[in-house]
N, C-alpha and C positions, 0 to 999 in steps of 0.2 A: 880225228874227232872222237872215235871210240876210245882211243888211248887216253885222251884228255878227260872224258867222262869217268872212266875207271879210276884215274888218279884222284879226281875230285871226290868220288865215293869213298875211296880209301882214306883220304885226309879227314873227311867228316866222321867216319867210323872210329878212327884213331882218337880224334878229339873227344868223342862221346865216351869212349872207354876210359880216357884219362880223367875226365870229369867224374865218372862213376867211381873210379878208384880213389880219387881225392875225397869224395863224399863218404865212402866207406871208412877211410882213415879217420876223418873227423868224427864220424859216428862212434867208432871204437874208442877214440880218445875221450869222448864225452862219457861213455859208459864206464870208463876206468878212472875217471878224474876225481876220485874221492880219497881212497886209501890205496897204497900199493898192493898189487896182487902178490899173494904168497906162492912162490913157485916151489912148493914142497911136494914130494912124491905122494904123500898121503893127505895133502892139503891140511895139515895140522901144524900148529906151532904154539908152544907155551909162551905166555907173556914173560918178558924179562923182569927179574926183580931188580929194578933200577929206578932211581928217583928222576922225575922229570926236572928239566931246568926251569927256572922262573918263567912264568907265563902271566899274561894279564887278560882279564875277562870282564865283559860288560854284565853288570847285574842291576837289578832293581832292589834297593835297600829300603826296608820298611822300619820306621821308628815312630816315636811319638809326634814327630813333626810331619809325618806323612810318608810319601814315596819319593825316593831320590835315585836318579839314574847316575851311575858312576862306574869307574873302571878300577879294578882291584887285582892284586897279585896273591900268590900263595901265602905270603906273610900275613896279609890282612885276614884272609879266610881262616887261618889257623890261630889267630890271636885271640878270638873270643868265641866261647861256646854258645853264646846267647844271640848270635847274629840271626836276623830274620831277613832273608833275601831269596830271590829267584834269579836264575840266569836269564838274561834278556836276549834269548835266541828262540827261533821257531822250534817247538818240541816235536819229537818224532810221533808218528801215528801209533796208537796203542791198540793191541788186540790181546785179550787175556782170557784165562779160564781159572778154575779153582786152584791149580797147582803150577801154573806157569804164566808168564807174560812175554809177549813179543812187542818190541818197540822198533819201528822201522821207518826208513826214508830211502831215498834213491841209493841203491847199491849197498846199503848198510842195514843190518838187522841185529838187534841185541835181544838175546833170549835169556831169561832168568827163570830157574826152576826152584821150587821148594818141595820139601818132603817132610813127613811126620818124623819127629824125633823119637828114637827108640833108645831108652836109657840102658837097656841090656847090652847094647853094642858100644857103649862109651864108658870111659872112666870119669866118674864124678868126684870132684873135690869140694868139700864143704868148709865154710868158715868155722873155726874152732869155737867161736862164741855164739853162733846162731845156726839156723838151718839153711842159710843162704848158700847157693852154689857159687863158688868163686872161680872154678876152672872146670872145663870139660876137655878131656883128652889132652891135658897139660897146656891148654891155652886159655886165656882170660875170656870171660863170657860178657857179651855186650847185648843188652836188651832183655835179660831175664834174670830173676833172682831165684826162682824155683825151677823145676824141671821144664825146659822149653816145650812148647807144643810143635813148633815148626822150625826148620833151619833152611838156609840157602844150600841147595844140593849141587847146583851147577850154574855157571854163567858162561855163555859163549857168544861169539860174534860170527856173523856171516858177511864177509866182505867180498862183494862181487863173486858169489858162489864159492868162496874159500872159507873153510871152517877154522876158527881160531878159538881154542878153549882157554879160559882164564884159569890160572892155577888156583887151587882151593885155598892156598895160604892167604889170599886177599879177602876171603869171605867166610872162612871156616869158623871164625869167632863171632859171627853176626847171626842173631836169632830173631824170630818173629817178623819175617818180612811182610810188608804191606804193599801189595801191588797197586792199590788205589793211589798211593803217594809215591809212585815210581815214575820218573821221567828220564828221557835221553835227549841229548842235543848234539849238534855237529857244528864246530867252529874252528876255522883255520887249521884244517887237517887233524882235528882232534875230536874224539868222542867223549862226551861228558854224561855220566849216569848218576842220578841222584835217587836216593830211597829214604823215605821217612818211615822207620819201622818202630814197632812197639808191641808189648804184651798187654797194653792197657794202662801200664804204670810207668815202666822204664822206657820212655821214648828216646830215640836217637835218630840222627840224620847222618847218612854216609854218602860221600861223593867220590866217584872214581873218575880220574882223568887218564885217558889212553891216547897217546900220541901216534903219529904215523909210523914210527919205528917200533910200535907195540911196547913201549915202556909205559909204566903205570904209576900213578900216585893216588893215595887214599887219604881223605880227610874225614874225621868223625866228629860230630857234635853231640855231646851228652849234657843236656841242661842240668 
């Protein structure tokens, strides 16, 4: 009888342990089920300079007829600089201060920082017929005609506690960031970041698409 009781206790304990292990596995899977973990020694990886393949997105398109829900691809989004639309996804929560903004949701955080522009540390190229700046440090200028006040100094992602810094080539020509008009979304294993930036006159909208392999595409609208 004593042997039978011991055997029964052993079976019950083993069953509980098995259920506990299964629960932990499921919990871990949920925690990591957004973007792949970057198994790098220093937890850093530069985004690849590589075009995304054609994708399709749900948007709310605004025009003189009202609001229209539709699905569009990159070709449509790049075809007209006067499109008025928003992505039809739940936006990330925003937390910001004077020089940075954090946009976050489950396991994903997007951080954008801005800094004061120092003309003494840059090479400025002016239009020969005016005082307008056409290049800064040999790249075209978006969002400013005169000396910019602010520039985007860093964009990075925190993916399940893994740090991913976006290479500056994606934003070094973008000036006068406006965090009040900055949003982020997550759809089909892809992060979408939108910014409506302006110096008060030269407004523009930039959208970044970052897929699960950390490829990136940028679309800019300049009315």
